[in-house]
Every structure is written in C-alpha cells, then in structure tokens.
C-alpha positions, 0 to 999 in steps of 0.5 A: 819126782814127776809123779809128785808134781802131777799129784799136787797139780791134780790136787791144785785143781781139787781133783785128787781125792783119798778117802771120801768124808762120810756123807759124800761120794765122788760123781760121775762128773769127778766132783764130790756129791752128798751121799744119796743115802738119805740116812747118811745125809739126815746123820751128818746133817744132825751132828752139824745142828746138834753142835749149833744147838749144844755148842760143844762137841762133848755135849753132842757126843754125849746126846747122841749116845744118850739117844742111841743114835749111831752114825755112818763110819767108813771102813777101810781095808776092803776092796770097797769102801763100805759103811758101819753104823756105830755109836760116835765117838768124841774124836770121831765127831771133832774130825767132822766138824773141823772138816772143810769139806763138810763147808763145800771146800776142797782141802789138801795138805791140811796135815804135815810133818813136825821135826824136833830134837829131844834129848839130843835126838830128832823126832819125827811126828807125821800128821800134825795138823797145820795152821790153814796158811800152810794148807797146800791147797783151799778151794771154797764152794767146790760141792754142796756143803751140809754147812757154809763157810762161816757157819764152819769157821765159827765152829772152829772158833767154838771148839777152840774157845771150848779147848781153851777154857777147859785149859785154863780151869 
C-alpha cells in the first residue's frame, strides 16, 4: 500500500514515467525533452501538420503510406528503448494525436478498469480510456510540446466528429 501511495505521489508531481512517447526523451533534470534526433522531431511534427491540413486520421495514414513516409515506433522488450522506422498505422496515429504529452502536458491515469455483468458473469476490461475528468493527474505546460493545448483539444473534437459522422452514415 505504501509503495502504491508513493507511486501516486510521484505521479502527482509529474515525475512518474513508464514508456516515454516517441519524439521525447527523459532529460537529465528528470523532465521530458524533445528527442535530439532531428529526423524523429520532424516526423512527429509532420503528423500534426498533416492532421491540421487534412482533418482526418485516416487521410493522414493514407497520405503517409502513399508517400512511403516511415515514422519512428518504440520497441519494447529489450534492456533499452530503441526506435524502428515503420509505415504508420491508423491506430498508431490515433494514439499519437490523442496523447496529451504532445501538447506539453503530463497525464497519469488516463486508462482504467471497467466491470460489467454479462450473462450473469462479471466481466472486467482493463485499459479502458477514461474521460478527462476521471484522470488522476493532468499537469499542463510540463515540457515543450509539438502543439499547444488548444490545438490538442481541437484535434480531439475533429476526431470525435469524424467518428460520430461515420457512425451515423
């Protein structure tokens, strides 16, 4: 219990990091900094500028694939974090565009657990995306972002509207 509480306190200070998003590295001061690799920074910036231009995750994915543009992807499992360059996927782009870290924010507790009763049995789903008001920690302006918070919120609205429109068709 004490270890869990210490973890939450570290998260409340914005100092608890698991897997660091592509395009960022952990600086010597314990804060996130943009990746020193220019190619990585440029490719992350390209995703956001193309989304601004095209207004659709799907269209960005199609454009990047058509132009044969590879994006950095973190690989896990080894002793060190490494980056592979791969053609983007829709889910990877959606994850990037919906991640508040790219707007300079620190967020902790964005995912939770959902328990439902189905056919008389309890079903538990982990990794369920929580609404923002249920996140444990959200700290703005913690590091340099690729976009500002207003653009991040606009992006989320565009994504939600695109999803809703497709659901009504």
